[in-house]
C-alpha positions as CSV (number, residue, x, y, z in Angstrom):
1,M,-11.9,26.5,32.1
2,P,-9.6,26.0,29.1
3,S,-7.7,23.4,31.0
4,V,-11.0,21.5,31.7
5,R,-11.8,21.6,28.0
6,R,-8.4,20.2,27.2
7,M,-8.9,17.5,29.7
8,I,-12.3,16.6,28.2
9,L,-10.9,16.7,24.7
10,G,-8.0,14.6,25.7
11,H,-10.3,12.0,27.4
12,V,-12.5,11.9,24.3
13,M,-9.6,11.5,21.9
14,S,-8.0,8.8,24.1
15,G,-11.3,6.9,24.2
16,L,-11.6,7.2,20.4
17,C,-8.1,6.0,19.8
18,T,-8.7,3.0,22.1
19,K,-11.8,2.0,20.1
20,M,-10.0,2.4,16.8
21,N,-7.1,0.3,17.9
22,R,-9.0,-2.6,19.7
23,T,-8.2,-5.9,18.2
24,K,-10.5,-8.9,17.5
25,K,-10.3,-11.7,20.0
26,L,-10.8,-15.3,18.7
27,Q,-12.3,-17.7,21.1
28,G,-13.6,-21.3,21.0
29,D,-13.3,-23.6,18.1
30,L,-12.0,-21.7,15.1
31,L,-13.3,-24.4,12.7
32,E,-16.9,-23.9,13.9
33,T,-18.9,-21.9,11.3
34,P,-22.5,-21.6,10.0
35,M,-21.1,-22.2,6.5
36,K,-20.5,-25.6,4.9
37,R,-16.9,-27.0,5.0
38,C,-16.8,-29.0,1.8
39,L,-14.0,-27.6,-0.4
40,S,-10.8,-29.7,-1.0
41,T,-7.3,-28.4,-1.9
42,F,-8.1,-29.1,-5.5
43,D,-11.3,-27.1,-5.4
44,I,-9.6,-24.1,-3.7
45,T,-6.6,-24.2,-6.1
46,L,-8.9,-24.1,-9.1
47,L,-10.9,-21.3,-7.4
48,G,-7.7,-19.2,-7.1
49,V,-6.5,-20.0,-10.7
50,G,-10.0,-19.4,-12.1
51,H,-10.2,-16.0,-10.3
52,M,-6.8,-14.9,-11.6
53,V,-6.8,-16.3,-15.2
54,G,-9.6,-14.4,-16.9
55,A,-9.7,-10.8,-18.2
56,G,-6.1,-10.4,-17.1
57,I,-4.8,-12.8,-19.6
58,Y,-7.2,-12.2,-22.5
59,V,-7.7,-8.5,-22.2
60,L,-5.0,-6.9,-20.0
61,T,-2.1,-8.6,-21.8
62,G,-3.0,-6.9,-25.1
63,T,-3.7,-3.5,-23.5
64,V,-0.5,-3.3,-21.5
65,A,1.6,-4.7,-24.4
66,R,0.3,-2.2,-26.9
67,D,0.0,1.0,-24.8
68,T,2.3,0.6,-21.8
69,A,5.2,-1.8,-22.0
70,G,5.5,-3.4,-25.4
71,P,7.2,-6.9,-25.3
72,G,8.3,-5.8,-21.9
73,V,4.9,-7.0,-20.8
74,V,6.7,-10.2,-20.0
75,L,8.7,-8.4,-17.3
76,S,5.6,-6.5,-16.1
77,F,3.8,-9.8,-15.4
78,L,6.9,-11.3,-13.8
79,L,7.4,-8.3,-11.5
80,A,3.7,-8.2,-10.6
81,G,3.8,-12.0,-10.0
82,I,6.8,-11.8,-7.7
83,A,5.2,-8.9,-5.7
84,S,1.9,-10.9,-5.6
85,L,3.7,-14.1,-4.5
86,L,5.3,-12.3,-1.6
87,A,1.9,-11.0,-0.5
88,A,0.4,-14.5,-1.2
89,L,2.8,-16.1,1.2
90,C,1.6,-13.7,4.0
91,Y,-2.0,-14.6,3.1
92,A,-1.2,-18.3,3.3
93,E,0.2,-18.0,6.8
94,F,-2.8,-16.2,8.0
95,G,-5.2,-18.5,6.2
96,A,-3.6,-21.5,7.9
97,R,-3.6,-19.8,11.3
98,I,-7.1,-18.1,11.1
99,P,-9.6,-20.2,9.1
100,K,-12.2,-17.5,8.9
101,A,-14.0,-15.7,6.0
102,G,-12.9,-12.2,5.5
103,S,-9.4,-12.7,4.3
104,A,-7.1,-9.6,4.9
105,Y,-9.9,-7.9,6.9
106,V,-9.9,-10.5,9.6
107,Y,-6.1,-10.7,9.6
108,T,-5.7,-7.0,10.1
109,Y,-8.4,-6.9,12.8
110,I,-6.6,-9.5,14.8
111,S,-3.1,-8.0,14.5
112,V,-3.3,-4.2,13.9
113,G,-6.7,-3.0,15.0
114,E,-10.3,-2.2,14.2
115,F,-9.8,1.0,12.2
116,W,-7.3,-0.4,9.7
117,A,-9.3,-3.6,9.5
118,F,-12.3,-1.6,8.4
119,V,-10.2,0.3,5.9
120,I,-8.9,-3.0,4.4
121,G,-12.4,-4.6,4.4
122,W,-13.9,-1.6,2.7
123,N,-11.2,-1.7,0.0
124,I,-11.6,-5.4,-0.5
125,I,-15.3,-4.7,-1.2
126,L,-14.2,-2.2,-3.8
127,E,-11.7,-4.6,-5.2
128,H,-14.2,-7.5,-5.8
129,M,-17.1,-5.2,-6.8
130,I,-15.0,-3.5,-9.5
131,G,-13.3,-6.8,-10.3
132,A,-16.7,-8.4,-11.1
133,A,-17.8,-5.4,-13.1
134,S,-14.6,-5.2,-15.2
135,V,-14.6,-8.9,-16.0
136,A,-18.2,-8.7,-17.1
137,R,-17.4,-5.7,-19.3
138,A,-14.5,-7.7,-20.8
139,W,-16.7,-10.7,-21.3
140,S,-19.2,-8.6,-23.1
141,G,-16.5,-7.1,-25.3
142,Y,-15.3,-10.5,-26.4
143,V,-18.8,-11.6,-27.3
144,D,-19.3,-8.4,-29.2
145,S,-16.0,-9.0,-31.1
146,L,-17.2,-12.5,-32.1
147,A,-20.5,-11.1,-33.2
148,G,-18.8,-8.5,-35.4
149,G,-19.7,-5.5,-33.2
150,S,-23.4,-6.0,-33.6
151,I,-24.1,-5.7,-29.9
152,S,-22.3,-2.4,-29.4
153,N,-23.8,-1.1,-32.7
154,Y,-27.3,-1.9,-31.4
155,S,-26.6,-0.1,-28.1
156,R,-25.4,3.0,-30.1
157,R,-28.6,3.0,-32.1
158,I,-30.7,2.9,-29.0
159,M,-28.7,5.9,-27.6
160,H,-29.4,7.8,-30.8
161,G,-25.8,8.8,-31.1
162,Y,-25.4,10.2,-27.6
163,T,-22.4,9.1,-25.6
164,M,-21.5,9.2,-21.9
165,A,-18.5,11.2,-20.7
166,E,-15.4,9.7,-19.0
167,P,-14.9,7.8,-16.7
168,L,-18.2,6.3,-18.0
169,G,-18.2,4.1,-21.0
170,S,-19.3,5.5,-24.3
171,V,-22.6,3.5,-24.2
172,P,-24.2,1.4,-21.5
173,D,-23.3,-2.3,-21.5
174,V,-26.5,-4.2,-20.9
175,L,-25.0,-7.6,-21.6
176,A,-22.3,-7.1,-18.9
177,A,-24.9,-6.0,-16.3
178,A,-27.1,-9.0,-17.1
179,L,-24.1,-11.4,-16.7
180,C,-23.4,-10.1,-13.2
181,L,-27.0,-10.7,-12.1
182,F,-27.0,-14.2,-13.7
183,Y,-23.9,-15.4,-11.9
184,A,-25.0,-13.9,-8.6
185,M,-28.2,-16.0,-8.8
186,L,-26.1,-19.1,-9.8
187,L,-24.0,-18.7,-6.7
188,T,-27.1,-18.9,-4.5
189,L,-27.4,-22.6,-5.3
190,G,-24.6,-23.5,-2.8
191,V,-20.8,-23.4,-2.6
192,K,-20.1,-27.0,-3.7
193,S,-22.2,-27.0,-6.9
194,S,-20.7,-23.5,-7.8
195,A,-17.2,-24.8,-7.1
196,T,-17.8,-27.8,-9.4
197,V,-18.8,-25.5,-12.3
198,N,-15.8,-23.3,-11.6
199,S,-13.4,-26.2,-11.7
200,L,-14.7,-27.5,-15.1
201,L,-14.5,-24.0,-16.7
202,T,-11.0,-23.4,-15.2
203,L,-9.7,-26.7,-16.6
204,V,-11.0,-25.7,-20.1
205,N,-9.3,-22.3,-19.7
206,L,-6.0,-23.9,-18.8
207,G,-6.2,-26.1,-21.8
208,V,-6.7,-23.1,-24.1
209,M,-3.8,-21.3,-22.4
210,G,-1.6,-24.3,-23.2
211,L,-2.8,-24.1,-26.9
212,V,-2.0,-20.4,-27.1
213,I,1.5,-20.9,-25.7
214,G,2.2,-23.8,-28.1
215,L,0.9,-22.0,-31.2
216,G,2.6,-18.7,-30.1
217,F,6.1,-20.2,-29.9
218,A,5.5,-22.3,-33.1
219,Y,4.7,-19.2,-35.1
220,A,7.1,-16.9,-33.2
221,K,9.2,-14.2,-35.0
222,L,12.1,-13.0,-33.0
223,S,12.2,-9.9,-35.2
224,N,9.2,-8.6,-33.4
225,W,11.5,-8.1,-30.4
226,S,14.3,-6.5,-32.5
227,C,15.2,-2.8,-32.7
228,E,13.5,-2.4,-36.1
229,H,10.2,-3.0,-34.3
230,G,11.0,-0.8,-31.3
231,G,13.1,-3.4,-29.4
232,F,12.1,-5.4,-26.3
233,L,11.5,-2.2,-24.1
234,P,10.0,0.4,-26.5
235,Y,8.6,2.3,-23.5
236,G,11.7,1.9,-21.3
237,F,11.8,0.3,-17.9
238,T,9.4,3.0,-16.6
239,G,6.9,1.4,-19.0
240,V,7.6,-2.0,-17.5
241,L,7.0,-0.6,-14.0
242,A,3.8,1.1,-15.0
243,G,2.7,-2.1,-16.7
244,A,3.5,-4.1,-13.6
245,A,1.2,-1.7,-11.6
246,T,-1.6,-2.5,-14.0
247,C,-0.8,-6.2,-14.3
248,F,-1.1,-6.5,-10.6
249,Y,-4.8,-6.6,-11.3
250,A,-4.3,-10.0,-13.0
251,Y,-3.2,-11.6,-9.7
252,V,-5.8,-10.2,-7.2
253,G,-7.8,-13.4,-7.3
254,F,-5.5,-15.3,-4.9
255,D,-7.1,-13.7,-1.9
256,S,-10.3,-15.5,-2.8
257,I,-8.4,-18.6,-1.5
258,A,-8.1,-17.0,1.9
259,T,-11.7,-15.9,1.8
260,S,-12.8,-19.6,1.5
261,G,-11.2,-20.3,4.9
262,E,-14.6,-21.1,6.5
263,E,-15.6,-23.5,3.7
264,A,-12.4,-25.5,3.4
265,R,-12.4,-29.0,4.9
266,D,-8.8,-28.6,6.3
267,P,-7.9,-24.9,6.0
268,A,-4.5,-25.3,7.7
269,Y,-3.5,-27.8,5.0
270,S,-5.4,-26.6,2.0
271,I,-5.0,-22.8,2.0
272,P,-1.2,-22.6,2.0
273,R,-0.8,-25.3,-0.7
274,A,-3.6,-23.9,-2.9
275,T,-2.1,-20.4,-2.7
276,L,1.4,-21.6,-3.8
277,F,0.1,-23.9,-6.5
278,S,-2.2,-21.3,-8.0
279,M,0.3,-18.5,-7.9
280,T,2.9,-20.7,-9.6
281,I,0.5,-21.8,-12.4
282,V,-0.8,-18.3,-13.0
283,T,2.6,-16.5,-13.0
284,V,4.2,-19.0,-15.5
285,G,1.1,-18.9,-17.6
286,Y,1.0,-15.1,-17.8
287,V,4.7,-14.7,-18.7
288,L,4.5,-17.3,-21.4
289,V,1.3,-16.0,-23.0
290,G,2.7,-12.4,-22.9
291,A,5.8,-13.7,-24.7
292,A,3.8,-15.7,-27.2
293,L,1.5,-12.7,-28.1
294,T,4.3,-10.2,-28.7
295,L,6.4,-12.8,-30.7
296,V,3.5,-13.5,-33.0
297,I,2.7,-9.9,-34.1
298,P,4.4,-6.5,-33.4
299,Y,3.1,-4.9,-30.2
300,W,1.5,-1.9,-32.0
301,K,-0.7,-4.1,-34.1
302,I,-2.3,-5.8,-31.1
303,N,-6.1,-5.4,-30.8
304,P,-6.6,-4.5,-27.1
305,T,-10.3,-5.7,-27.0
306,A,-9.6,-9.2,-28.3
307,A,-5.8,-9.5,-28.4
308,L,-5.2,-13.2,-28.7
309,P,-7.9,-14.3,-31.1
310,E,-7.2,-11.4,-33.5
311,A,-3.4,-12.0,-33.3
312,F,-3.7,-15.7,-34.4
313,S,-6.4,-14.8,-37.0
314,S,-4.0,-12.3,-38.6
315,I,-1.3,-14.9,-39.2
316,G,-3.6,-17.3,-41.0
317,I,-4.9,-19.5,-38.1
318,P,-8.7,-18.5,-38.2
319,W,-9.8,-21.6,-36.3
320,A,-7.7,-20.6,-33.3
321,K,-9.8,-17.4,-33.0
322,Y,-12.8,-19.4,-32.0
323,V,-11.0,-21.9,-29.7
324,I,-9.3,-19.0,-27.9
325,S,-12.6,-17.1,-27.6
326,I,-14.2,-20.2,-25.9
327,G,-11.2,-20.3,-23.5
328,A,-11.5,-16.5,-22.9
329,L,-15.2,-16.7,-22.1
330,C,-14.6,-19.7,-19.7
331,G,-11.7,-17.8,-18.1
332,M,-13.6,-14.6,-17.6
333,T,-16.6,-16.5,-16.3
334,T,-14.4,-18.1,-13.6
335,T,-12.9,-14.7,-12.7
336,L,-16.4,-13.2,-12.4
337,F,-17.3,-16.2,-10.2
338,G,-14.3,-15.6,-8.0
339,S,-15.2,-11.9,-7.4
340,L,-18.9,-12.6,-6.7
341,F,-17.8,-15.5,-4.5
342,S,-15.6,-13.4,-2.3
343,L,-17.6,-10.1,-2.2
344,P,-20.6,-11.3,-0.1
345,R,-18.3,-13.2,2.3
346,I,-16.3,-10.1,3.2
347,M,-19.5,-8.2,3.7
348,Y,-20.7,-11.1,5.9
349,A,-17.5,-11.1,8.0
350,M,-17.7,-7.3,8.6
351,A,-21.4,-7.4,9.4
352,N,-20.8,-10.3,11.8
353,D,-18.3,-8.1,13.7
354,G,-20.8,-5.2,13.8
355,L,-18.8,-2.9,11.5
356,L,-21.4,-3.1,8.7
357,F,-25.1,-3.2,9.0
358,G,-26.4,-6.3,10.8
359,F,-28.7,-7.6,8.1
360,L,-25.6,-8.3,6.0
361,G,-24.5,-11.0,8.5
362,H,-27.4,-13.4,7.7
363,I,-26.6,-16.9,6.3
364,N,-29.4,-18.9,4.5
365,N,-30.2,-22.0,6.4
366,R,-30.8,-24.2,3.4
367,T,-27.9,-23.3,1.1
368,Q,-25.5,-22.0,3.8
369,V,-24.4,-19.0,1.8
370,P,-25.1,-15.3,2.4
371,V,-27.9,-15.0,-0.2
372,L,-28.9,-11.4,0.6
373,N,-25.3,-10.3,0.2
374,L,-25.1,-12.1,-3.1
375,A,-28.2,-10.2,-4.3
376,I,-26.7,-6.8,-3.3
377,S,-23.3,-7.7,-4.7
378,G,-24.8,-8.8,-8.0
379,F,-26.9,-5.6,-8.3
380,L,-24.0,-3.2,-7.5
381,S,-21.6,-5.0,-9.8
382,A,-24.2,-5.0,-12.6
383,L,-24.7,-1.2,-12.1
384,I,-21.0,-0.5,-12.4
385,A,-20.6,-2.8,-15.4
386,L,-23.5,-1.1,-17.1
387,L,-22.0,2.4,-16.9
388,F,-18.2,2.4,-16.4
389,D,-15.3,1.9,-18.9
390,L,-13.0,-1.2,-18.4
391,Q,-9.7,0.7,-18.3
392,H,-10.8,3.1,-15.5
393,L,-12.2,0.2,-13.5
394,V,-8.9,-1.7,-13.6
395,E,-6.9,1.3,-12.4
396,F,-9.4,2.1,-9.6
397,M,-9.3,-1.4,-8.3
398,S,-5.5,-1.6,-8.0
399,I,-5.2,1.0,-5.1
400,G,-7.3,-1.0,-2.6
401,T,-5.5,-4.2,-3.5
402,F,-2.0,-2.7,-3.0
403,L,-3.1,-1.2,0.4
404,A,-4.6,-4.6,1.5
405,Y,-1.4,-6.5,0.6
406,T,0.8,-3.9,2.3
407,I,-1.1,-4.1,5.6
408,V,-1.3,-7.9,5.6
409,S,2.5,-8.1,5.0
410,A,3.0,-5.7,7.9
411,S,0.6,-7.8,10.1
412,V,2.6,-10.9,9.6
413,I,5.7,-9.2,11.0
414,I,3.7,-7.7,13.9
415,L,2.1,-11.0,14.9
416,R,5.3,-13.0,14.5
417,Y,6.9,-10.9,17.2
418,R,3.9,-10.4,19.5
419,P,3.5,-12.7,22.5
420,E,0.3,-14.7,22.3
421,K,-2.1,-14.5,25.2
422,V,-5.0,-16.6,26.3
423,T,-7.7,-14.5,28.0
424,P,-9.7,-15.7,30.9
425,S,-12.9,-17.6,30.3
426,P,-16.0,-15.5,29.7
427,S,-17.6,-16.8,32.9
428,N,-14.9,-15.4,35.0
429,A,-14.1,-12.3,33.0
430,G,-17.2,-10.5,33.8
431,T,-16.7,-10.3,37.7
432,P,-14.5,-8.0,39.6
433,S,-12.9,-11.0,41.4
434,S,-11.5,-12.2,38.1
435,L,-10.0,-8.8,37.4
436,T,-7.8,-8.3,40.4
437,S,-6.5,-9.6,43.6
438,P,-4.5,-7.7,46.3
439,P,-0.7,-7.7,45.7
440,T,1.5,-9.8,47.8
441,E,3.6,-8.5,50.7
442,G,6.8,-8.8,48.7
443,A,5.6,-6.7,45.8
444,D,7.7,-3.8,44.7
445,S,5.8,-0.8,46.0
446,N,7.9,1.6,43.9
447,S,6.6,0.3,40.6
448,D,3.9,2.1,38.9
449,C,2.9,-1.0,37.0
450,N,1.9,-2.9,40.2
451,S,-1.7,-1.7,39.6
452,V,-2.2,-3.9,36.6
453,T,0.0,-6.8,37.7
454,S,-2.9,-8.8,39.1
455,A,-4.9,-8.3,35.9
456,E,-2.0,-9.3,33.7
457,S,-1.5,-12.4,35.8
458,E,-4.8,-13.6,34.4
459,L,-3.2,-13.8,30.9
460,L,-1.2,-16.9,30.2
461,D,1.8,-16.1,28.0
462,L,2.1,-19.0,25.6
463,S,5.4,-17.9,24.0
464,E,7.7,-16.7,26.7
465,G,10.5,-14.6,25.2
466,T,8.6,-13.7,22.0
467,G,9.1,-10.0,21.2
468,K,12.1,-9.6,23.5
469,L,15.6,-8.9,22.4
470,K,17.8,-11.8,21.6
471,S,20.7,-12.3,24.1
472,R,23.4,-11.2,21.6
473,Y,21.5,-8.0,20.9
474,I,20.8,-7.1,24.5
475,W,23.0,-4.0,24.2
476,L,20.2,-2.5,22.1
477,A,18.1,-2.0,25.2
478,N,20.3,1.0,26.0
479,F,18.9,2.7,22.9
480,L,15.4,1.2,22.7
481,G,14.5,1.7,26.4
482,S,12.0,-0.6,28.3
483,C,9.0,-1.4,26.2
484,K,6.5,-4.2,26.3
485,P,7.4,-7.2,24.1
486,G,6.4,-6.6,20.6
487,D,6.0,-2.8,20.8
488,V,9.4,-2.1,19.4
489,V,8.8,-4.3,16.4
490,T,5.4,-2.7,15.8
491,G,7.1,0.8,15.9
492,S,9.9,-0.5,13.6
493,V,7.3,-1.8,11.0
494,M,5.6,1.7,11.0
495,I,9.0,3.4,10.5
496,Y,9.9,0.9,7.7
497,T,6.6,1.6,5.9
498,A,7.1,5.3,6.2
499,G,10.6,4.9,4.9
500,C,9.4,2.9,1.9
501,I,7.0,5.7,1.0
502,S,9.8,8.2,1.2
503,L,12.1,6.0,-0.8
504,C,9.6,5.5,-3.6
505,F,8.8,9.2,-3.7
506,L,12.5,10.1,-4.0
507,F,13.1,7.6,-6.8
508,I,10.1,9.0,-8.7
509,L,11.5,12.5,-8.1
510,I,15.1,11.7,-9.2
511,S,13.9,9.8,-12.2
512,Q,12.0,12.7,-13.7
513,T,13.7,14.2,-16.7
514,Y,12.8,17.8,-15.8
515,F,14.3,17.5,-12.3
516,A,18.1,17.7,-12.0
517,P,19.0,15.9,-8.8
518,A,21.6,17.5,-6.5
519,L,24.1,16.0,-4.1
520,W,21.6,16.7,-1.3
521,D,19.0,14.5,-2.9
522,Y,21.4,11.5,-3.0
523,F,22.3,12.2,0.7
524,V,18.7,12.1,1.7
525,L,18.2,8.9,-0.4
526,A,21.2,7.2,1.3
527,N,19.8,8.1,4.8
528,V,16.3,6.7,3.9
529,I,18.0,3.4,2.8
530,L,19.9,3.3,6.1
531,L,16.7,3.9,7.9
532,L,15.1,0.9,6.2
533,I,18.1,-1.3,6.9
534,G,18.1,-0.1,10.5
535,S,14.4,-0.9,11.0
536,L,14.9,-4.4,9.7
537,F,17.9,-4.9,11.9
538,V,16.0,-3.9,15.0
539,I,13.2,-6.3,14.1
540,I,15.6,-9.2,13.4
541,A,17.2,-8.5,16.9
542,H,14.0,-9.7,18.6
543,Q,12.8,-13.2,19.2
544,Q,10.0,-14.6,17.0
545,S,7.1,-16.8,18.3
546,P,7.9,-20.5,18.3
547,P,6.7,-22.7,15.3
548,T,3.1,-24.0,15.7
549,G,3.3,-26.8,13.1
550,K,1.2,-24.7,10.6
551,F,2.5,-23.0,7.5
552,R,4.7,-19.9,8.2
553,V,6.2,-17.4,5.8
554,P,10.0,-18.2,5.4
555,M,12.6,-15.5,6.0
556,V,10.6,-13.2,8.2
557,P,10.9,-10.2,8.3
558,V,12.7,-10.0,4.9
559,I,9.9,-11.4,2.6
560,P,7.0,-9.4,4.2
561,A,9.3,-6.3,4.1
562,L,10.0,-6.8,0.4
563,S,6.3,-7.2,-0.2
564,I,5.6,-3.9,1.5
565,L,8.3,-2.2,-0.6
566,F,7.0,-3.6,-3.9
567,N,3.4,-2.8,-3.2
568,I,4.1,0.8,-2.2
569,G,6.4,1.2,-5.2
570,L,3.6,0.0,-7.6
571,M,1.1,2.4,-5.9
572,F,3.3,5.3,-6.9
573,H,2.8,4.4,-10.6
574,L,-1.0,4.9,-10.5
575,S,-2.5,8.1,-11.9
576,L,-3.5,11.0,-9.8
577,L,-7.1,10.7,-11.0
578,T,-7.2,7.2,-9.7
579,W,-6.1,8.4,-6.2
580,L,-8.8,11.1,-6.3
581,R,-11.5,8.5,-7.0
582,F,-10.1,6.3,-4.2
583,L,-10.3,9.3,-1.8
584,V,-14.0,9.6,-2.6
585,W,-14.6,5.9,-1.8
586,M,-12.7,6.2,1.5
587,V,-14.7,9.3,2.6
588,V,-17.9,7.2,2.2
589,G,-16.3,4.4,4.2
590,M,-15.2,6.7,7.0
591,L,-18.8,8.0,7.3
592,I,-20.0,4.4,7.7
593,Y,-17.4,3.5,10.2
594,F,-17.6,6.6,12.5
595,L,-21.3,6.9,12.3
596,Y,-22.1,3.2,12.7
597,G,-19.3,0.7,12.9
598,I,-17.4,2.1,15.8
599,H,-20.5,2.2,18.0
600,Y,-21.9,-1.3,17.0
601,S,-18.6,-3.2,16.9
602,K,-19.0,-6.5,18.8
603,E,-15.5,-6.0,20.3
604,A,-16.9,-3.2,22.3
605,A,-19.2,-5.7,24.1
606,S,-16.6,-8.5,24.3
607,P,-16.9,-10.6,27.4
608,N,-13.2,-10.1,27.9
609,S,-13.3,-6.4,27.5
610,Y,-13.1,-5.7,31.2
611,S,-10.0,-7.8,31.9
612,I,-8.2,-6.5,28.8
613,L,-9.2,-3.0,29.6
614,M,-7.8,-3.2,33.1
615,A,-4.6,-4.8,31.8
616,T,-4.0,-2.0,29.3
617,S,-5.5,1.0,31.2
618,E,-3.9,4.4,31.2
619,A,-0.8,4.8,33.5
620,G,-2.5,7.5,35.6
621,R,-5.6,5.5,36.4
622,G,-3.5,2.4,36.9
623,A,-1.3,4.2,39.4
624,K,-4.3,5.6,41.3
625,W,-6.0,2.1,41.4
626,G,-2.7,0.5,42.5
627,A,-2.3,3.1,45.3
628,T,-5.9,2.3,46.4
629,L,-5.2,-1.4,46.5
630,R,-2.0,-0.8,48.6
631,V,-3.9,1.4,51.1
632,N,-6.7,-1.1,51.4
633,Q,-4.3,-3.9,51.9
634,K,-2.6,-2.2,54.8
635,S,-6.0,-1.5,56.4
636,D,-7.2,-5.1,55.6
637,K,-10.1,-3.8,53.6
638,V,-11.4,-5.2,50.3
639,P,-11.2,-2.7,47.5
640,I,-14.4,-1.5,46.0
641,L,-14.4,-1.0,42.3
642,N,-17.0,1.5,40.9
643,E,-18.5,1.5,37.5
644,E,-16.3,4.3,36.3
645,D,-13.3,2.1,37.0
646,F,-14.3,-0.1,34.1
647,V,-15.4,2.5,31.5
648,H,-13.2,4.8,29.5
């Protein structure tokens, strides 16, 4: 009886793992979409720039400079920009290859599997929802600063002196909530009209940024970076790293470029170029603005609520305060636009795959945008903006972003070394005859894999040699054994990621002042580094897929591997409370996935599911089926396949 229970449990777990690891199959014309393809490279570039240059430059710069990194905020933005650029290159390759809404969610679904795709999609929803709320909160703070604090004072009078406890804000922010609702309604007018408004506001914002940089260096005082004012790194390099983890928030908007894949006229051309152009513009802008701010006034005198206007007002340029405030409001408006643009589209992509509730997959016939999703997005973002404090929102958002970037970078490596297959047409896939044919007389009867050879023969390998060892590294086969092409690389990526986690943990442990590292700690550290190098060497020893003519990340696997390392390292600099809040969000997501998504996933009812299932079935069942085929062949009988042969 216990053995029967173990068999049943093993069967259930095997079926569950199969469902969680199933990948999305793309068929037909990838450019076909119910959305309107009307965005040019210029539109998409300004969409990315507008999404990134907002609260990050006008609010985050002052907060990080005063409380975390000092003038070292310049290095914080540079490190965060480099880490983001590495991830952006990976997004650009996927965006050119898979022009679908959903961004990292779709990329993960195709390469890694359904469970991790849901995790990424769920976290992108969190990223954009909190991104919209935090920007609305910053926008409200700027307006309140221009009004001399009259808005916040009025809110306090209404509250009769009562304040909310952390992580909630001290008083509700009604203006921020109203702003989220207003822009959600504006986006329902259609993507082209919304993109035009975004482009105009972004150009105004870039002009104000240029003014800030010019005035900053004209009135710069190098003494503000001298030792008498605390030096360039008053919080040390640890402060720079902690600042980079927070500054990463300023770059999250570039994934809105990938999200626009279904609305770009020529996604294979536009998305890679828009990604690179926007990342370059924003990184240079952030570094120069951070330098200008800390050169104009000492870092400890910075007003975190309205850093740039107050800084220039304090040195006798009062008119700059109002010009910069106009740019700030334009910039934060475009960032809010970017978040509210991306959020309903990721919800649409997940609902369209069956992982979220079906009513979220509806597209309005007239405007060709997901109107219902926009209404839900606007309401939830408004509720968060009404109640929560800006600083806690920024930290909470960063975890999901780091996780998404890490998995997208890993997915680039996995797909680059995985042979591409073309599955049978749906018309043939659903019949038993398309699944199998008796093996030939000359087949090797001693091979356990003969049972699935006929099914695999239905799959056309488009990239022969991809995922196999290069000829000069064939000696590694003695250590790696015989695996399917691509499997060794996938395992190496998993080992590399685990090694990055161990390496970052050891660095944090050794760098603590209260912990005296011993010789053993350095020995373990050296072995972890060797493990990382070894994993990369094994990956490099395999053959990549041939060029397709579309944009590809250069220097694979090095650049995606560095992206994984940077993102994991920055995750370790987030607070424990942030991790606990993230855990609560993930628990809610897991309930939705295991109670709804895993059962209603459209991949479960894919027309190719039978052929793929038989080609990847368990070894035991495959051997049994193969033996049946051989016996029937000898007796000249046609094999009869029962229903249970097709169902896990």
